[in-house]
DRENDO-1510 file (C-alpha; in Angstrom, 1 decimal, always signed):
<recs>
REC; n; res; u; v; w
REC; 1; MET; +19.0; +189.6; -126.1 .
REC; 2; SER; +18.9; +185.9; -125.3 .
REC; 3; SER; +19.9; +185.1; -121.8 .
REC; 4; LEU; +22.9; +182.9; -120.9 .
REC; 5; ASN; +20.7; +181.6; -118.1 .
REC; 6; GLN; +19.0; +179.4; -120.7 .
REC; 7; PHE; +22.2; +177.4; -120.9 .
REC; 8; ILE; +24.3; +178.0; -117.9 .
REC; 9; PRO; +23.0; +177.7; -114.3 .
REC; 10; SER; +23.6; +180.6; -111.9 .
REC; 11; PRO; +25.5; +180.7; -109.7 .
REC; 12; VAL; +28.1; +178.6; -111.4 .
REC; 13; ILE; +31.8; +177.7; -111.0 .
REC; 14; ALA; +33.9; +179.9; -113.3 .
REC; 15; VAL; +37.5; +180.0; -114.4 .
REC; 16; ALA; +38.5; +183.7; -114.9 .
REC; 17; SER; +41.7; +184.9; -116.4 .
REC; 18; ALA; +43.3; +188.3; -117.2 .
REC; 19; TYR; +46.7; +189.5; -118.3 .
REC; 20; GLN; +49.1; +190.8; -115.7 .
REC; 21; ILE; +49.9; +194.3; -117.0 .
REC; 22; HIS; +53.7; +194.7; -117.7 .
REC; 23; LEU; +54.5; +191.2; -116.2 .
REC; 24; GLY; +53.7; +189.0; -119.2 .
REC; 25; GLY; +51.8; +186.4; -117.2 .
REC; 26; ILE; +48.1; +185.6; -116.5 .
REC; 27; ASP; +46.2; +185.9; -113.3 .
REC; 28; VAL; +43.8; +182.9; -113.0 .
REC; 29; PHE; +40.9; +182.7; -110.6 .
REC; 30; ILE; +38.6; +179.8; -109.7 .
REC; 31; CYS; +35.5; +181.6; -108.6 .
REC; 32; PHE; +31.7; +181.7; -108.6 .
REC; 33; ALA; +29.8; +183.7; -111.2 .
REC; 34; GLN; +26.3; +185.1; -111.1 .
REC; 35; ILE; +24.6; +185.8; -114.5 .
REC; 36; ASP; +22.2; +188.7; -114.6 .
REC; 37; ASP; +19.3; +189.2; -117.1 .
REC; 38; ASP; +21.5; +191.4; -119.3 .
REC; 39; ASN; +24.2; +188.7; -119.5 .
REC; 40; GLN; +26.6; +190.7; -117.2 .
REC; 41; LEU; +28.7; +188.6; -114.9 .
REC; 42; LEU; +29.3; +189.2; -111.2 .
REC; 43; LEU; +32.4; +187.3; -110.2 .
REC; 44; GLN; +32.8; +186.4; -106.6 .
REC; 45; LEU; +36.6; +185.8; -106.1 .
REC; 46; ARG; +38.1; +183.8; -103.2 .
REC; 47; GLU; +41.2; +185.9; -103.1 .
REC; 48; SER; +42.4; +189.5; -103.7 .
REC; 49; HIS; +43.1; +190.7; -107.2 .
REC; 50; ALA; +44.8; +193.6; -109.1 .
REC; 51; LEU; +42.0; +194.1; -111.7 .
REC; 52; ARG; +40.9; +197.6; -112.6 .
REC; 53; VAL; +37.8; +199.1; -114.3 .
REC; 54; GLY; +38.2; +198.7; -118.1 .
REC; 55; ASP; +40.4; +195.6; -117.9 .
REC; 56; LEU; +39.6; +192.7; -120.2 .
REC; 57; VAL; +38.8; +189.4; -118.5 .
REC; 58; THR; +38.0; +186.0; -120.0 .
REC; 59; VAL; +35.7; +183.7; -118.1 .
REC; 60; HIS; +35.1; +180.0; -118.9 .
REC; 61; LEU; +31.5; +179.0; -118.1 .
REC; 62; ASP; +29.8; +175.6; -118.6 .
REC; 63; ASN; +27.0; +173.5; -117.2 .
REC; 64; ARG; +29.1; +170.4; -116.3 .
REC; 65; THR; +28.9; +170.7; -112.5 .
REC; 66; GLY; +28.0; +167.3; -111.2 .
REC; 67; VAL; +28.7; +165.6; -114.6 .
REC; 68; SER; +31.3; +162.9; -114.5 .
REC; 69; GLU; +30.8; +161.1; -117.9 .
REC; 70; TYR; +31.0; +162.6; -121.4 .
REC; 71; ASP; +30.7; +161.7; -125.0 .
REC; 72; ALA; +32.9; +162.4; -128.0 .
REC; 73; GLU; +31.1; +165.7; -128.9 .
REC; 74; LEU; +31.3; +167.0; -125.3 .
REC; 75; SER; +27.6; +167.5; -125.0 .
REC; 76; VAL; +27.6; +170.2; -122.4 .
REC; 77; TYR; +26.9; +173.9; -122.8 .
REC; 78; ARG; +30.2; +175.9; -122.6 .
REC; 79; LEU; +31.6; +179.3; -123.5 .
REC; 80; SER; +34.7; +181.5; -123.3 .
REC; 81; TYR; +33.1; +184.8; -122.2 .
REC; 82; LYS; +35.2; +187.8; -123.2 .
REC; 83; GLY; +34.2; +190.7; -120.8 .
REC; 84; ARG; +35.3; +194.1; -119.6 .
REC; 85; VAL; +35.4; +195.2; -116.0 .
REC; 86; THR; +32.7; +197.8; -115.2 .
REC; 87; ALA; +32.7; +197.7; -111.4 .
REC; 88; LEU; +34.7; +196.0; -108.6 .
REC; 89; ASN; +35.7; +195.8; -105.0 .
REC; 90; GLU; +38.1; +193.6; -103.1 .
REC; 91; THR; +36.4; +190.3; -103.9 .
REC; 92; ASP; +33.5; +191.1; -106.4 .
REC; 93; VAL; +34.0; +192.0; -110.1 .
REC; 94; THR; +31.3; +193.0; -112.6 .
REC; 95; LEU; +31.8; +192.3; -116.3 .
REC; 96; SER; +29.9; +193.4; -119.4 .
REC; 97; ALA; +30.1; +191.1; -122.4 .
REC; 98; VAL; +32.4; +191.9; -125.3 .
REC; 99; GLU; +32.1; +188.6; -127.2 .
REC; 100; TYR; +31.1; +185.0; -126.6 .
REC; 101; GLN; +29.9; +181.8; -128.3 .
REC; 102; VAL; +27.9; +179.2; -126.4 .
REC; 103; TYR; +28.8; +175.7; -127.8 .
REC; 104; TYR; +26.8; +172.5; -127.3 .
REC; 105; GLY; +28.8; +169.6; -128.7 .
REC; 106; ILE; +30.2; +171.1; -132.0 .
REC; 107; SER; +27.3; +173.5; -132.6 .
REC; 108; VAL; +26.9; +177.1; -131.6 .
REC; 109; ALA; +23.7; +177.6; -129.6 .
REC; 110; LEU; +24.1; +181.3; -128.9 .
REC; 111; GLU; +26.6; +184.0; -129.8 .
REC; 112; TYR; +27.1; +187.7; -129.1 .
REC; 113; ARG; +29.5; +190.4; -130.2 .
REC; 114; ALA; +29.4; +193.9; -128.8 .
REC; 115; PRO; +28.8; +196.7; -131.4 .
REC; 116; GLY; +32.1; +197.7; -133.0 .
REC; 117; TYR; +34.0; +194.6; -131.6 .
REC; 118; GLU; +36.4; +192.9; -134.1 .
REC; 119; PHE; +38.5; +189.9; -133.4 .
REC; 120; PRO; +42.1; +191.2; -132.9 .
REC; 121; GLU; +44.7; +190.3; -135.5 .
REC; 122; ASP; +47.6; +188.2; -134.3 .
REC; 123; PRO; +50.9; +188.9; -136.1 .
REC; 124; ARG; +52.9; +186.5; -133.9 .
REC; 125; VAL; +54.7; +183.8; -135.9 .
REC; 126; GLN; +53.7; +180.1; -135.2 .
REC; 127; ASN; +56.6; +177.9; -134.4 .
REC; 128; PRO; +56.8; +174.1; -133.8 .
REC; 129; LEU; +56.4; +173.2; -130.2 .
REC; 130; PRO; +59.5; +171.8; -128.4 .
REC; 131; CYS; +59.6; +168.1; -127.9 .
REC; 132; THR; +58.7; +166.8; -124.5 .
REC; 133; PRO; +61.7; +166.3; -122.1 .
REC; 134; LEU; +60.1; +163.1; -120.8 .
REC; 135; THR; +61.9; +159.9; -121.7 .
REC; 136; ALA; +59.6; +157.5; -119.8 .
REC; 137; THR; +56.0; +157.5; -118.9 .
REC; 138; PRO; +55.4; +159.0; -115.5 .
REC; 139; VAL; +53.2; +157.6; -112.7 .
REC; 140; MET; +49.7; +158.9; -113.3 .
REC; 141; ASP; +47.7; +160.5; -110.5 .
REC; 142; GLU; +44.8; +158.1; -109.6 .
REC; 143; GLU; +43.3; +160.8; -107.4 .
REC; 144; GLU; +42.4; +162.8; -110.5 .
REC; 145; HIS; +40.7; +159.8; -112.2 .
REC; 146; ASP; +37.2; +161.3; -111.6 .
REC; 147; ASN; +38.2; +164.7; -112.9 .
REC; 148; LYS; +37.7; +164.0; -116.6 .
REC; 149; VAL; +38.1; +167.6; -118.0 .
REC; 150; GLY; +39.8; +170.8; -117.0 .
REC; 151; VAL; +40.1; +174.3; -118.5 .
REC; 152; LEU; +43.1; +175.2; -120.7 .
REC; 153; ILE; +44.1; +178.9; -120.7 .
REC; 154; THR; +46.2; +180.1; -123.6 .
REC; 155; LYS; +47.6; +183.5; -124.7 .
REC; 156; ALA; +45.5; +185.2; -127.3 .
REC; 157; GLN; +45.7; +188.8; -128.4 .
REC; 158; SER; +44.1; +191.3; -126.0 .
REC; 159; GLN; +42.9; +188.7; -123.5 .
REC; 160; PRO; +43.4; +185.0; -122.7 .
REC; 161; HIS; +41.4; +182.2; -124.4 .
REC; 162; THR; +39.8; +179.3; -122.5 .
REC; 163; THR; +38.9; +175.8; -123.7 .
REC; 164; VAL; +37.5; +172.8; -121.8 .
REC; 165; MET; +39.8; +169.8; -122.4 .
REC; 166; ALA; +39.9; +166.1; -121.4 .
REC; 167; PHE; +43.2; +165.5; -119.7 .
REC; 168; LEU; +45.5; +163.0; -118.0 .
REC; 169; SER; +47.8; +164.0; -115.1 .
REC; 170; SER; +50.8; +162.5; -113.4 .
REC; 171; THR; +51.8; +162.6; -109.7 .
REC; 172; ASP; +54.4; +165.2; -110.8 .
REC; 173; ASP; +51.6; +167.5; -112.1 .
REC; 174; ASP; +52.4; +166.8; -115.8 .
REC; 175; ILE; +49.2; +167.4; -117.8 .
REC; 176; PHE; +48.6; +165.5; -121.1 .
REC; 177; PHE; +45.9; +166.5; -123.6 .
REC; 178; ILE; +45.2; +166.1; -127.4 .
REC; 179; THR; +44.0; +168.3; -130.2 .
REC; 180; LEU; +44.2; +168.9; -133.9 .
REC; 181; PRO; +46.8; +171.4; -135.4 .
REC; 182; GLN; +44.1; +173.5; -137.1 .
REC; 183; THR; +42.4; +174.4; -133.8 .
REC; 184; PHE; +42.6; +178.0; -132.4 .
REC; 185; LYS; +44.2; +176.8; -129.2 .
REC; 186; SER; +46.9; +174.9; -131.1 .
REC; 187; SER; +47.8; +178.0; -133.1 .
REC; 188; LEU; +48.0; +180.0; -129.9 .
REC; 189; MET; +50.3; +177.5; -128.2 .
REC; 190; LYS; +52.6; +177.6; -131.2 .
REC; 191; ARG; +52.8; +181.4; -130.8 .
REC; 192; ASP; +53.4; +181.3; -127.0 .
REC; 193; ASN; +53.7; +177.9; -125.3 .
REC; 194; GLN; +53.2; +179.2; -121.7 .
REC; 195; CYS; +49.8; +177.9; -120.7 .
REC; 196; TYR; +47.7; +177.4; -117.6 .
REC; 197; PHE; +45.5; +174.5; -116.7 .
REC; 198; ALA; +42.7; +174.6; -114.1 .
REC; 199; ILE; +41.3; +171.5; -112.5 .
REC; 200; ASP; +38.3; +172.6; -110.5 .
REC; 201; ASN; +36.8; +169.2; -109.3 .
REC; 202; ARG; +33.3; +170.3; -110.3 .
REC; 203; ALA; +32.3; +166.7; -111.0 .
REC; 204; SER; +31.8; +166.2; -107.3 .
REC; 205; PHE; +31.1; +169.8; -106.3 .
REC; 206; THR; +28.0; +171.0; -104.6 .
REC; 207; PHE; +27.3; +174.4; -103.2 .
REC; 208; GLU; +26.5; +172.8; -99.8 .
REC; 209; ASN; +30.1; +171.5; -99.4 .
REC; 210; TYR; +32.0; +174.5; -101.0 .
REC; 211; VAL; +34.0; +175.1; -97.9 .
REC; 212; GLU; +35.8; +171.8; -98.6 .
REC; 213; TRP; +36.1; +172.4; -102.3 .
REC; 214; ASN; +39.6; +172.0; -103.7 .
REC; 215; TYR; +41.1; +172.9; -107.0 .
REC; 216; SER; +44.5; +173.1; -108.8 .
REC; 217; ILE; +46.0; +175.7; -111.2 .
REC; 218; ILE; +49.1; +174.4; -113.1 .
REC; 219; THR; +51.4; +176.8; -114.9 .
REC; 220; GLY; +54.0; +175.7; -117.3 .
REC; 221; ARG; +55.3; +175.3; -120.9 .
REC; 222; VAL; +53.6; +173.0; -123.5 .
REC; 223; HIS; +55.6; +170.4; -125.4 .
REC; 224; GLN; +54.7; +168.0; -128.1 .
REC; 225; ILE; +55.0; +164.2; -127.9 .
REC; 226; ALA; +56.0; +162.6; -131.2 .
REC; 227; THR; +53.4; +160.2; -132.5 .
REC; 228; SER; +56.1; +157.8; -133.5 .
REC; 229; SER; +57.4; +157.4; -129.9 .
REC; 230; ALA; +56.8; +154.7; -127.4 .
REC; 231; LEU; +55.8; +157.5; -124.9 .
REC; 232; PHE; +52.9; +158.5; -127.2 .
REC; 233; ASN; +51.6; +154.9; -127.4 .
REC; 234; GLU; +51.9; +154.4; -123.6 .
REC; 235; VAL; +50.2; +157.8; -122.7 .
REC; 236; ARG; +47.5; +157.2; -125.3 .
REC; 237; GLU; +46.4; +153.9; -123.7 .
REC; 238; LEU; +46.3; +155.6; -120.2 .
REC; 239; PHE; +44.5; +158.6; -121.6 .
REC; 240; ILE; +41.8; +156.4; -123.2 .
REC; 241; SER; +41.5; +154.4; -120.1 .
REC; 242; LYS; +40.6; +157.6; -118.2 .
REC; 243; ASN; +38.7; +159.3; -121.0 .
REC; 244; PRO; +37.2; +156.5; -123.2 .
REC; 245; TRP; +35.0; +158.8; -125.2 .
REC; 246; GLU; +38.2; +160.3; -126.7 .
REC; 247; VAL; +39.3; +157.0; -128.4 .
REC; 248; GLY; +38.0; +158.1; -131.8 .
REC; 249; PHE; +40.2; +161.2; -131.9 .
REC; 250; PHE; +43.3; +159.0; -132.0 .
REC; 251; SER; +42.3; +157.5; -135.3 .
REC; 252; HIS; +42.7; +161.0; -136.9 .
REC; 253; PRO; +46.1; +161.1; -138.8 .
REC; 254; ASP; +46.8; +164.7; -137.7 .
REC; 255; ILE; +46.1; +164.2; -133.9 .
REC; 256; GLU; +48.7; +165.9; -131.7 .
REC; 257; MET; +49.5; +165.0; -128.1 .
REC; 258; TYR; +50.7; +167.8; -125.8 .
REC; 259; HIS; +52.6; +167.7; -122.5 .
REC; 260; LEU; +52.2; +170.7; -120.1 .
REC; 261; LYS; +55.3; +170.5; -117.9 .
REC; 262; ALA; +54.4; +172.1; -114.6 .
REC; 263; GLU; +56.5; +175.0; -113.4 .
REC; 264; LYS; +54.2; +176.2; -110.6 .
REC; 265; VAL; +51.1; +174.7; -109.0 .
REC; 266; VAL; +48.5; +176.5; -106.9 .
REC; 267; CYS; +46.5; +174.0; -104.8 .
REC; 268; PRO; +44.9; +175.4; -101.6 .
REC; 269; LYS; +44.9; +172.1; -99.7 .
REC; 270; ARG; +48.5; +171.1; -100.4 .
</recs>
């Protein structure tokens, strides 16, 4: 088996997520992950958890720590690691791999699927996203200018799905991002528009200053911004100013702009 350590450093910042049994929500953890030679993960959580042996957990991993500039193909190694809990204590959780694909740009560098694993069918109906309630462009958060990308967590069958996304954020914790309608994450949001967005500040993170490390986890509902609206044009210009490598995506006729309206924000230093 090829090792994930070829592509992802260890230890590494990770965004882990798992469904809350019987509650309908998602538990999201910003944590550290150690990758062993068999591609098992040891998650070191910073807070307590309600996970149990056998639970399914999705972990976003990538090698963008210390990276602050990107290109249109997002040339970093990244993956949504689908795992199952095999051992745990109050703060440490061990996962064995169920399925993952390591991407570099738009190419798959490594993939794995456990024997017998099949992608779960999703019978949920896709519905158009509601229109954004915003009527004017909000004030954008200049403190997040250096945080170019975050991790979007959407509700797939069996366990959450994670995707790294360029974003723009407001001082009211609105999150704006773009994608195409044929993407997997778009189809998931049109089945259930409750999403989570993690901003982990890893562009400036070092393990030497981890005590001062801050992050945000925003929970809310995703809305769509009509391409014909003045709001779309104004947010587009601000989005490109922050994330200039994304400019080419706006020339695609099917591009969609989404607005995650914050309902809850977890930010340890607030």
